[in-house]
C-alpha positions as CSV (number, residue, x, y, z in Angstrom):
1,M,67.9,-59.9,-48.5
2,S,71.2,-60.2,-50.0
3,A,74.3,-61.9,-48.4
4,R,76.1,-58.5,-48.4
5,M,73.3,-57.0,-46.3
6,H,73.5,-59.7,-43.7
7,L,77.3,-58.7,-43.3
8,L,76.6,-55.0,-42.5
9,P,77.0,-53.8,-38.9
10,R,73.2,-54.1,-37.1
11,T,73.3,-50.5,-36.3
12,L,73.9,-49.8,-40.0
13,L,71.4,-52.2,-41.1
14,L,68.8,-50.9,-39.0
15,A,69.5,-47.2,-40.3
16,V,69.4,-48.5,-43.7
17,C,66.0,-50.0,-43.4
18,L,64.7,-46.8,-41.4
19,L,65.8,-44.6,-44.3
20,A,64.1,-46.9,-46.7
21,T,60.9,-46.8,-44.8
22,V,60.8,-43.2,-44.8
23,L,61.6,-42.7,-48.6
24,T,59.0,-45.2,-49.5
25,A,56.4,-43.9,-47.1
26,R,56.4,-40.2,-48.5
27,P,55.4,-40.8,-52.4
28,A,53.0,-37.6,-52.5
29,A,55.0,-35.0,-50.9
30,A,58.3,-36.1,-52.7
31,Q,56.7,-36.7,-56.2
32,A,54.4,-33.9,-56.2
33,G,56.8,-31.1,-55.5
34,E,55.4,-30.6,-51.9
35,R,52.2,-29.1,-53.1
36,P,49.8,-30.2,-50.1
37,N,46.9,-32.5,-51.2
38,V,43.3,-31.5,-50.0
39,I,40.8,-33.8,-48.4
40,I,37.1,-32.3,-47.6
41,V,34.8,-34.4,-45.6
42,M,31.4,-33.3,-45.4
43,P,28.7,-35.4,-43.6
44,D,24.9,-34.8,-44.1
45,D,22.7,-33.6,-41.4
46,Q,25.1,-34.0,-38.8
47,G,25.3,-31.0,-36.5
48,Y,27.6,-29.2,-34.4
49,G,26.4,-30.8,-31.3
50,D,26.6,-34.3,-32.7
51,L,30.0,-35.0,-31.7
52,S,31.3,-35.9,-28.3
53,Y,34.0,-33.1,-28.9
54,H,31.3,-30.5,-28.4
55,G,29.7,-32.2,-25.3
56,N,27.2,-34.8,-26.7
57,P,26.2,-36.9,-24.0
58,V,25.4,-40.2,-26.0
59,I,27.9,-40.8,-28.7
60,N,31.6,-41.0,-28.5
61,T,33.2,-39.8,-31.6
62,R,36.8,-40.4,-30.7
63,H,38.4,-40.3,-34.4
64,L,36.6,-36.9,-34.9
65,D,37.6,-35.6,-31.6
66,R,41.0,-36.4,-32.3
67,L,41.0,-34.8,-35.5
68,A,39.7,-31.7,-33.8
69,D,42.4,-31.8,-31.1
70,E,45.0,-31.7,-34.0
71,S,43.0,-28.8,-36.0
72,V,42.4,-25.2,-36.1
73,R,38.8,-25.1,-35.1
74,L,36.3,-22.3,-36.5
75,T,33.9,-22.1,-33.7
76,D,31.7,-19.2,-35.5
77,F,31.7,-21.0,-38.8
78,H,28.3,-20.8,-40.9
79,V,26.8,-22.7,-43.9
80,A,23.3,-22.9,-45.2
81,P,20.4,-24.3,-43.3
82,M,20.0,-27.0,-46.1
83,C,22.3,-29.1,-48.0
84,T,22.2,-28.0,-51.6
85,P,23.1,-24.3,-50.8
86,T,26.0,-25.2,-48.6
87,R,27.4,-27.4,-51.5
88,G,27.0,-24.7,-54.1
89,Q,28.7,-22.1,-51.7
90,L,31.5,-24.7,-50.9
91,M,32.1,-25.5,-54.7
92,T,32.1,-21.9,-56.0
93,G,32.8,-19.5,-52.9
94,L,29.5,-17.7,-53.9
95,D,26.4,-17.1,-52.0
96,A,23.6,-19.6,-52.9
97,F,21.3,-16.9,-54.7
98,R,24.3,-15.7,-56.7
99,N,25.3,-19.5,-57.9
100,R,21.7,-20.4,-58.3
101,A,21.9,-23.6,-56.3
102,M,19.5,-22.8,-53.7
103,N,17.0,-25.6,-52.8
104,V,17.1,-29.3,-52.5
105,S,15.1,-30.1,-55.4
106,S,12.4,-28.2,-57.1
107,G,14.4,-27.2,-60.3
108,R,16.7,-25.2,-57.9
109,T,19.7,-27.4,-57.3
110,L,21.6,-26.8,-60.6
111,L,24.7,-24.9,-60.1
112,R,25.1,-21.9,-62.3
113,R,27.1,-23.3,-65.2
114,D,29.1,-20.2,-66.1
115,V,30.9,-20.2,-62.7
116,P,34.0,-22.4,-61.9
117,T,33.8,-25.0,-59.2
118,I,36.8,-25.9,-56.6
119,A,37.4,-28.8,-58.9
120,D,37.8,-26.5,-61.8
121,V,40.1,-24.3,-60.0
122,F,42.4,-27.2,-58.7
123,A,42.4,-29.1,-62.0
124,S,43.7,-25.8,-63.8
125,A,46.7,-25.9,-61.3
126,G,47.4,-29.6,-62.0
127,Y,45.7,-31.4,-59.3
128,R,43.6,-34.4,-59.8
129,T,40.1,-34.1,-58.5
130,G,37.7,-36.5,-57.1
131,I,34.2,-36.7,-55.6
132,F,32.8,-39.7,-53.6
133,G,29.3,-39.3,-52.4
134,K,26.6,-36.8,-52.6
135,W,26.8,-34.1,-55.3
136,H,23.6,-32.6,-55.2
137,L,24.2,-29.8,-57.7
138,G,22.6,-31.4,-60.7
139,D,21.9,-34.8,-62.1
140,N,22.0,-34.1,-65.8
141,Y,24.5,-32.4,-68.3
142,P,26.1,-29.9,-67.8
143,Y,25.6,-30.0,-64.2
144,R,27.2,-33.4,-63.2
145,P,30.3,-33.7,-61.2
146,Q,32.2,-34.8,-64.5
147,D,31.0,-31.7,-66.1
148,R,32.2,-29.6,-63.3
149,G,36.0,-30.3,-63.1
150,F,36.2,-33.7,-61.4
151,H,38.3,-36.1,-63.1
152,E,37.0,-39.0,-60.9
153,S,33.3,-39.4,-59.8
154,I,31.6,-41.9,-57.7
155,W,28.2,-40.3,-56.8
156,F,24.3,-40.7,-56.4
157,P,21.9,-38.3,-57.9
158,S,19.8,-35.6,-56.1
159,S,19.5,-35.2,-52.3
160,H,19.7,-38.7,-50.6
161,I,20.1,-42.4,-51.7
162,N,16.6,-43.4,-52.7
163,S,15.7,-40.2,-54.1
164,V,13.5,-40.1,-57.3
165,P,16.5,-39.9,-60.0
166,D,18.5,-42.5,-58.1
167,Y,18.8,-46.3,-58.8
168,W,15.4,-47.8,-58.1
169,D,15.4,-49.4,-54.5
170,N,19.0,-48.5,-53.6
171,D,19.1,-49.0,-49.9
172,Y,22.7,-48.0,-48.9
173,F,23.9,-51.5,-49.0
174,G,25.3,-52.9,-52.5
175,D,24.0,-49.9,-54.3
176,V,24.4,-48.9,-57.9
177,Y,26.2,-45.3,-58.3
178,W,27.3,-43.2,-61.0
179,H,30.9,-43.9,-61.7
180,N,32.5,-41.5,-64.4
181,G,29.3,-41.4,-66.4
182,E,28.2,-45.1,-66.2
183,R,26.3,-47.0,-63.5
184,Q,28.3,-49.5,-61.5
185,E,27.2,-51.6,-58.5
186,Y,29.6,-51.5,-55.3
187,D,29.6,-54.2,-52.5
188,G,29.4,-52.7,-49.0
189,Y,27.5,-50.0,-46.9
190,C,27.4,-46.6,-48.6
191,T,29.7,-44.7,-46.3
192,D,32.3,-47.4,-46.2
193,V,32.0,-47.7,-50.1
194,F,32.8,-43.9,-50.3
195,F,36.0,-43.8,-48.0
196,R,37.2,-47.1,-49.6
197,E,37.0,-45.9,-53.1
198,A,38.4,-42.5,-52.3
199,M,41.3,-44.0,-50.5
200,N,42.0,-46.4,-53.3
201,W,41.8,-43.4,-55.6
202,M,44.2,-41.2,-53.5
203,K,46.7,-43.9,-53.3
204,A,46.9,-44.5,-57.1
205,T,46.8,-40.7,-57.6
206,A,49.7,-40.3,-55.3
207,A,51.8,-43.0,-56.8
208,E,51.5,-41.0,-60.3
209,G,53.2,-38.1,-58.3
210,R,50.3,-36.0,-58.7
211,P,48.8,-33.9,-55.8
212,F,44.8,-34.4,-55.5
213,L,41.7,-32.7,-54.2
214,T,39.5,-35.3,-52.7
215,Y,35.8,-34.4,-51.9
216,L,33.9,-36.8,-49.5
217,P,30.2,-35.3,-49.2
218,L,28.8,-38.2,-47.3
219,N,25.0,-39.1,-47.6
220,A,25.1,-40.1,-43.8
221,A,23.3,-39.2,-41.5
222,H,20.4,-38.2,-43.8
223,W,17.4,-40.0,-43.7
224,P,16.3,-43.0,-44.4
225,H,18.6,-44.0,-41.1
226,F,19.9,-47.2,-42.7
227,V,23.0,-48.5,-41.0
228,P,24.7,-51.8,-40.1
229,D,23.1,-52.8,-37.0
230,E,26.2,-53.6,-35.1
231,Y,26.6,-49.9,-34.6
232,R,23.2,-49.5,-33.0
233,G,24.0,-51.5,-29.9
234,P,26.6,-49.3,-28.2
235,I,24.3,-46.2,-29.0
236,R,21.3,-47.6,-27.6
237,E,22.9,-48.5,-24.5
238,S,24.4,-45.1,-24.0
239,L,21.1,-43.7,-24.8
240,Q,19.4,-45.7,-22.2
241,A,21.8,-45.0,-19.5
242,R,21.1,-40.9,-19.9
243,L,17.5,-40.9,-20.9
244,D,16.7,-39.1,-17.2
245,S,19.0,-36.3,-18.3
246,L,17.8,-35.8,-21.7
247,P,14.4,-34.2,-23.1
248,K,11.7,-36.8,-23.1
249,L,11.6,-38.9,-26.2
250,N,9.0,-41.3,-27.2
251,A,10.0,-44.8,-28.3
252,E,9.9,-44.2,-32.0
253,Q,12.1,-40.9,-31.3
254,Q,14.5,-43.2,-29.3
255,Q,14.7,-45.6,-32.4
256,A,15.4,-42.9,-34.8
257,L,18.0,-41.2,-32.7
258,V,20.0,-44.6,-32.2
259,S,20.0,-45.0,-35.9
260,F,21.0,-41.5,-36.5
261,L,23.9,-41.6,-34.2
262,A,24.9,-45.0,-35.4
263,M,25.2,-43.5,-38.7
264,I,27.6,-41.0,-37.2
265,A,29.5,-43.9,-35.5
266,N,30.0,-45.5,-38.8
267,I,31.2,-42.0,-40.1
268,D,33.8,-41.6,-37.1
269,D,35.1,-45.3,-37.8
270,N,35.8,-44.2,-41.2
271,M,37.5,-41.2,-40.4
272,G,39.8,-43.5,-38.3
273,R,40.5,-45.7,-41.2
274,L,41.2,-42.3,-43.3
275,E,43.8,-41.5,-40.8
276,T,45.2,-44.9,-40.7
277,F,45.5,-44.7,-44.5
278,L,47.2,-41.4,-44.6
279,Q,49.8,-42.4,-42.0
280,Q,50.6,-45.6,-43.8
281,N,51.0,-43.9,-47.0
282,G,53.3,-41.2,-46.1
283,L,50.3,-38.7,-46.7
284,R,49.4,-37.2,-43.2
285,D,51.9,-34.4,-43.1
286,N,51.3,-32.6,-46.2
287,T,47.6,-33.2,-46.7
288,I,45.1,-30.5,-45.7
289,V,42.1,-32.3,-44.0
290,V,38.8,-30.0,-43.7
291,F,35.8,-31.4,-41.8
292,L,32.6,-29.7,-41.7
293,T,28.7,-30.7,-42.1
294,D,26.3,-29.4,-44.5
295,N,23.8,-28.0,-42.1
296,G,22.3,-27.9,-38.6
297,S,21.4,-31.4,-37.0
298,T,18.1,-33.0,-37.8
299,M,18.0,-34.6,-34.6
300,G,20.0,-32.2,-32.2
301,P,17.0,-30.1,-31.3
302,R,15.4,-33.0,-30.1
303,Y,18.2,-34.3,-27.4
304,F,21.2,-32.2,-27.5
305,N,22.0,-29.0,-29.5
306,A,25.3,-27.6,-28.0
307,G,23.2,-24.8,-26.4
308,M,21.6,-23.5,-29.6
309,K,18.1,-23.1,-30.8
310,G,17.0,-24.8,-33.9
311,G,18.2,-27.3,-36.5
312,K,18.2,-28.1,-40.1
313,V,16.2,-25.6,-42.2
314,T,16.0,-22.9,-39.7
315,L,17.6,-19.6,-39.4
316,W,18.2,-20.1,-35.7
317,E,22.0,-20.4,-34.9
318,G,21.6,-24.4,-34.8
319,G,20.4,-24.3,-38.3
320,H,23.7,-23.0,-39.7
321,R,26.7,-23.0,-37.2
322,V,28.7,-26.1,-37.8
323,P,31.9,-27.4,-37.0
324,C,34.8,-26.7,-39.2
325,F,38.2,-28.4,-38.4
326,I,41.3,-27.6,-40.6
327,R,44.6,-29.5,-40.2
328,W,47.7,-29.5,-42.2
329,P,50.7,-30.8,-40.2
330,A,53.3,-29.5,-42.7
331,G,51.6,-26.3,-43.3
332,N,52.9,-24.0,-40.6
333,L,49.3,-23.2,-39.2
334,L,48.7,-22.1,-35.6
335,P,48.9,-24.8,-33.0
336,P,45.6,-26.4,-32.6
337,Q,43.1,-23.8,-31.0
338,D,39.7,-22.1,-31.4
339,I,39.3,-19.3,-33.6
340,D,36.1,-17.7,-33.0
341,E,36.0,-15.1,-36.1
342,L,32.8,-15.0,-37.9
343,T,33.4,-17.3,-41.1
344,H,31.3,-19.1,-43.5
345,V,31.5,-21.9,-46.1
346,Q,32.3,-19.3,-49.1
347,D,35.6,-18.8,-47.4
348,L,37.1,-22.2,-48.0
349,L,37.7,-22.1,-51.7
350,P,39.7,-18.9,-51.3
351,T,41.4,-20.3,-48.2
352,L,42.5,-23.7,-49.7
353,M,43.7,-21.8,-52.9
354,E,46.1,-19.5,-50.9
355,L,47.2,-22.5,-48.9
356,C,48.1,-24.4,-51.8
357,G,49.3,-21.7,-54.0
358,V,46.6,-22.1,-56.7
359,G,45.5,-18.9,-58.6
360,Y,42.5,-18.5,-60.8
361,D,41.0,-15.9,-62.8
362,F,37.4,-15.8,-61.4
363,P,34.4,-14.4,-63.8
364,V,32.7,-12.8,-61.0
365,P,34.1,-11.8,-57.5
366,L,34.0,-14.4,-54.8
367,D,31.7,-13.6,-51.8
368,G,34.1,-15.6,-49.5
369,M,37.7,-14.5,-48.2
370,S,40.6,-16.3,-47.6
371,L,41.4,-17.2,-44.1
372,A,44.9,-18.4,-44.6
373,G,46.5,-15.6,-42.7
374,L,44.3,-16.2,-39.8
375,L,45.0,-19.9,-40.0
376,R,48.8,-19.0,-40.1
377,G,48.6,-16.7,-37.1
378,E,49.6,-13.7,-39.6
379,Q,46.5,-12.0,-39.1
380,K,44.8,-11.5,-35.6
381,Q,41.3,-10.9,-36.7
382,L,39.3,-10.5,-40.0
383,P,38.0,-7.2,-41.2
384,D,34.6,-6.4,-39.9
385,R,32.2,-8.1,-41.9
386,M,28.3,-9.0,-42.3
387,L,27.2,-12.4,-43.8
388,V,23.9,-13.3,-45.2
389,V,22.2,-16.7,-44.8
390,N,19.5,-17.1,-47.2
391,Y,17.8,-20.3,-49.3
392,S,15.1,-21.4,-51.1
393,R,12.4,-22.9,-49.2
394,M,10.6,-26.2,-49.8
395,P,7.5,-25.6,-52.1
396,R,4.5,-27.2,-50.3
397,A,1.6,-26.4,-52.8
398,K,0.8,-29.2,-55.6
399,Q,1.2,-26.4,-58.1
400,P,3.6,-23.6,-58.3
401,T,1.9,-20.1,-57.6
402,L,2.9,-16.7,-57.6
403,A,3.3,-17.0,-53.6
404,N,5.3,-20.4,-53.9
405,R,7.7,-20.7,-50.9
406,A,10.5,-21.6,-53.2
407,T,10.6,-18.3,-54.8
408,P,13.8,-16.5,-53.5
409,R,13.0,-13.7,-51.2
410,R,14.9,-11.0,-49.2
411,E,12.9,-11.8,-46.1
412,G,14.0,-15.1,-45.9
413,A,17.5,-14.2,-44.6
414,A,19.5,-14.2,-41.7
415,V,22.2,-11.4,-41.3
416,L,25.1,-12.3,-39.1
417,W,27.4,-9.4,-37.8
418,K,29.3,-9.7,-34.7
419,Q,27.1,-11.1,-31.8
420,W,24.2,-9.9,-33.5
421,R,21.6,-12.0,-35.5
422,L,18.8,-10.4,-37.7
423,L,16.2,-13.1,-38.8
424,R,13.7,-12.6,-41.3
425,D,14.0,-8.8,-41.0
426,D,11.7,-8.8,-37.9
427,Q,13.8,-10.5,-35.0
428,L,17.1,-9.4,-33.4
429,Y,19.2,-11.4,-31.2
430,N,22.4,-10.6,-29.2
431,L,24.0,-13.8,-29.0
432,V,26.5,-12.5,-26.0
433,E,23.4,-12.0,-23.7
434,D,20.9,-14.5,-25.2
435,P,22.9,-17.4,-26.8
436,H,19.7,-19.4,-27.1
437,Q,17.9,-16.5,-29.0
438,D,15.0,-16.4,-26.9
439,R,14.4,-12.6,-26.6
440,N,13.8,-10.3,-29.6
441,V,15.6,-7.1,-29.0
442,I,14.8,-5.6,-32.3
443,D,13.0,-2.4,-30.6
444,R,15.8,-1.9,-28.5
445,H,18.7,-1.3,-31.0
446,P,17.3,0.6,-33.8
447,E,20.9,1.6,-35.2
448,V,22.3,-1.8,-35.3
449,V,18.9,-3.0,-37.0
450,A,19.1,0.0,-39.7
451,R,22.7,-0.9,-40.4
452,M,22.0,-4.6,-40.9
453,R,18.9,-4.1,-43.0
454,S,20.9,-1.6,-45.1
455,H,23.6,-4.5,-45.8
456,L,20.8,-6.9,-46.5
457,D,19.4,-4.3,-49.0
458,R,22.6,-4.0,-50.8
459,W,23.1,-7.7,-50.8
460,W,19.5,-8.3,-52.2
461,D,20.1,-5.8,-54.8
462,G,23.2,-7.7,-56.1
463,V,21.4,-11.2,-56.3
464,R,18.0,-10.7,-56.9
465,D,18.2,-10.9,-60.8
466,V,20.6,-13.7,-60.6
467,A,18.4,-15.8,-58.4
468,S,15.3,-15.3,-60.2
469,V,16.4,-17.2,-63.4
470,P,16.3,-20.9,-63.4
471,E,19.3,-22.9,-64.7
472,R,18.3,-25.3,-67.7
473,V,19.3,-28.9,-68.3
474,V,20.6,-29.3,-71.8
475,I,19.0,-32.3,-74.0
476,G,20.5,-33.5,-77.1
477,H,24.1,-33.0,-76.3
478,E,26.8,-35.6,-77.2
479,A,27.7,-35.5,-73.5
480,E,24.4,-37.1,-72.5
481,N,22.3,-38.6,-75.1
482,P,19.9,-40.1,-74.2
483,A,19.3,-38.1,-71.0
484,Q,16.7,-39.1,-68.1
485,L,14.7,-36.3,-66.4
486,T,12.9,-36.7,-63.3
487,A,10.2,-34.9,-61.3
488,C,12.8,-33.4,-59.0
489,E,13.7,-31.1,-61.4
490,W,10.0,-29.5,-61.8
491,L,10.3,-25.9,-61.1
492,D,9.3,-25.1,-57.6
493,V,7.3,-28.3,-57.2
494,F,8.6,-31.1,-54.8
495,V,8.9,-34.4,-55.8
496,D,12.2,-36.0,-54.8
497,Q,11.5,-39.2,-52.8
498,Q,11.2,-42.7,-54.2
499,R,8.4,-43.2,-51.6
500,Q,6.5,-40.3,-53.2
501,V,6.6,-42.0,-56.5
502,R,5.5,-45.3,-54.9
503,R,2.8,-43.3,-53.0
504,A,1.6,-41.7,-56.5
505,D,2.2,-38.0,-55.0
506,L,-0.3,-36.7,-57.7
507,K,1.8,-33.4,-58.8
508,N,2.7,-31.9,-61.8
509,G,5.6,-29.3,-63.1
510,I,7.7,-28.0,-65.7
511,W,11.1,-28.6,-66.7
512,H,12.9,-25.6,-68.3
513,L,15.4,-27.0,-70.8
514,E,17.8,-26.0,-73.4
515,V,18.0,-27.9,-77.0
516,A,21.8,-28.2,-77.7
517,E,21.4,-29.6,-81.3
518,P,18.7,-29.5,-83.8
519,G,17.0,-33.0,-84.9
520,Q,14.4,-35.1,-84.0
521,Y,13.8,-36.0,-80.4
522,T,11.9,-38.9,-78.7
523,F,10.2,-38.4,-75.2
524,E,9.5,-41.7,-73.2
525,L,7.0,-41.0,-70.5
526,R,7.4,-43.2,-67.6
527,R,5.5,-43.8,-64.3
528,W,8.2,-46.0,-63.0
529,P,12.1,-45.7,-63.9
530,A,13.3,-48.2,-66.7
531,E,15.2,-50.3,-64.6
532,S,12.3,-51.2,-62.3
533,G,10.9,-53.1,-65.4
534,L,7.2,-52.1,-64.1
535,A,4.4,-51.1,-66.5
536,L,2.5,-47.7,-66.4
537,T,-0.3,-49.3,-64.4
538,D,1.4,-51.6,-62.2
539,G,1.5,-51.2,-58.3
540,V,4.4,-52.4,-56.4
541,P,4.1,-54.5,-52.9
542,E,5.7,-53.3,-49.7
543,T,9.4,-54.0,-50.4
544,P,11.8,-55.3,-47.5
545,V,15.1,-54.0,-47.9
546,T,18.5,-54.4,-46.1
547,D,17.7,-52.5,-43.1
548,G,14.0,-51.3,-43.6
549,V,11.0,-51.6,-45.6
550,Y,9.9,-49.5,-48.6
551,V,6.3,-48.5,-48.7
552,E,3.7,-50.1,-50.9
553,G,3.6,-48.6,-54.6
554,Q,0.2,-47.4,-55.7
555,P,-1.3,-48.3,-59.1
556,L,-2.4,-45.4,-61.3
557,P,-5.3,-45.4,-63.8
558,I,-3.2,-44.4,-66.8
559,H,-5.1,-44.5,-70.2
560,S,-3.1,-41.9,-72.0
561,A,-0.7,-39.3,-72.0
562,R,-0.2,-35.6,-73.2
563,I,3.2,-33.6,-73.6
564,R,3.7,-30.2,-74.1
565,I,6.8,-28.7,-75.6
566,D,6.3,-24.8,-75.5
567,E,2.9,-24.2,-77.1
568,T,2.9,-27.5,-79.1
569,V,0.7,-30.2,-77.5
570,Q,0.5,-34.1,-78.4
571,T,-1.6,-36.7,-77.0
572,A,-1.0,-40.6,-77.3
573,E,-2.8,-43.7,-75.9
574,A,-1.1,-45.9,-73.5
575,A,-0.7,-49.6,-74.9
576,G,-2.1,-52.2,-72.4
577,G,1.0,-53.6,-70.3
578,A,3.3,-50.7,-71.9
579,E,5.9,-49.3,-69.5
580,S,6.1,-45.7,-71.3
581,V,4.3,-43.6,-73.8
582,R,6.5,-42.2,-76.6
583,F,6.3,-39.3,-78.4
584,T,8.5,-37.7,-81.3
585,A,9.3,-33.8,-82.1
586,E,11.3,-31.8,-84.1
587,L,13.3,-29.3,-82.0
588,Q,15.6,-26.4,-82.9
589,P,18.6,-25.2,-80.5
590,G,17.5,-22.8,-77.7
591,P,15.3,-23.0,-74.5
592,I,12.0,-24.7,-74.4
593,E,9.5,-25.6,-71.5
594,L,8.6,-29.1,-71.1
595,Q,5.3,-30.6,-69.3
596,T,3.7,-33.9,-69.3
597,W,0.6,-35.5,-68.0
598,F,-0.9,-38.9,-67.5
599,V,-4.8,-39.2,-68.1
600,D,-7.1,-41.6,-67.1
601,Q,-9.9,-43.1,-69.2
602,D,-12.4,-40.4,-68.4
603,G,-9.9,-37.9,-69.7
604,K,-9.3,-36.5,-66.3
605,D,-5.4,-35.5,-65.6
606,V,-3.8,-38.0,-63.1
607,C,-0.4,-36.4,-62.7
608,G,3.0,-35.8,-64.6
609,A,5.4,-38.2,-65.8
610,Y,7.8,-38.7,-62.8
611,Y,10.6,-40.1,-65.4
612,V,11.1,-38.8,-68.9
613,R,13.8,-40.3,-71.3
614,I,14.9,-37.8,-74.0
615,E,17.0,-38.9,-77.0
616,R,18.0,-36.9,-79.9
617,M,18.0,-39.4,-82.9
618,E,21.0,-39.6,-85.1
């Protein structure tokens, strides 16, 4: 401090210091032309009842409860009953069957490439965009976050950490994630890493005078339930004190619930750190914070479900009704309160656009509507509306069939209208009289059923042709050459967990691809990923990791391999100790089908190659 400053009267000195603090504490609002920042936080598999704000008897989510207290709360807010459809709907404002991202794997996670994402929209308006966590809308070009409008991306592929395309043996601690197209190792626990890196990026972006859109889709509290052990103790004590008042849980279920809720406790701590960060950097008032979850709880039906039936992957209310808190202190929103209008995740894109003054010329009309007028108190209620919740089911057969569960179907829907819920076209529930959905009243209300079925028919007619067309990973493009394909993109065949690879889940399927450039291509077929260093016929011992154990990996009797590109078939023997079998082919631009086989010494097919590295040779 200068000598001249020391001569100032004490009151004036305090005023000058206070003014300096205020001016330096609000760089984003001052430098970004007062355009609000946006932060969207979306945990995985945490349901409506997994917060103490909604009456949870075991966990104390004090930071999330404070956010709820400060927010406009959408209490009849719906998503899809599984993660990918919700994520695609959030990103595009379109129903899952219209944007084609409708399943957690099986070639149906890829987000329709000709529709813009929320990142595209906000980037076009001068926002910097970043994602930190679980993308789950495509692992290859042109479906990765960096291909879909995100300037900064730290993410892991597919449905969860330790999925098939994820870095081998990632275990939530000290993992390797994708960072702007390159793999990078990060110190710390996954949720802590995603929040830390997001806050570092937001601070740097605000310092540049740029508004930001930050998307924090967390992998927690998805299985496997790995978590720093210090979070388990308080949950375990709370659970033990309340066991007599909860549904009966065996020891294994109790242990799983403790770990699940411990992951949520860690999320809550990180929400507290985020709040402190926003305050300390002068970003709190002019930042819109949206908190929601991606589907119903995986654990809620076992112990506490806020009065609802069902959980993840069900059409019951507990499968798709989730929390949604929206806070913008400087945004002239309504005072914190509940709004019980029927809303869904597709509404968030148009809502945030209107709140932020962002325009965009969409190629297709959005399925969502803006809630900005509702949030500001300018609109007392929404127009009468019906919503459809539908998604592609998990395939169970080892080979795809005409009756495969993953095929989009009209009858797989829930239709939502006022207090009515029409499920699978054969059950009707009145939530006012029967909130737990125990009494099917479809025979008592034929006019209601007819109206809801008519809406479902019109909706299905509008999406059926779009939903039936698979998206195609593009190979040979300069944006990703070489590319690694994995079995999680076999159309309508489920192989998405590294434990399936370890256990040798003997399945096979077809990749639907598009060739970008003509030329010679190489195909390396692998049973294990390259970073494992394992040979085709190797097994893997049971592997201890930071907070658990990965199962033993079974050896396979691989003697040769076969590859089919459309109607062209090649075979080759596997050299002793080799990690892959290599093929070459001349390809022309356009769509192709690819299928692979590993074969034993008797000529019997074993399974498909879980990993295929494809490169267009220069």
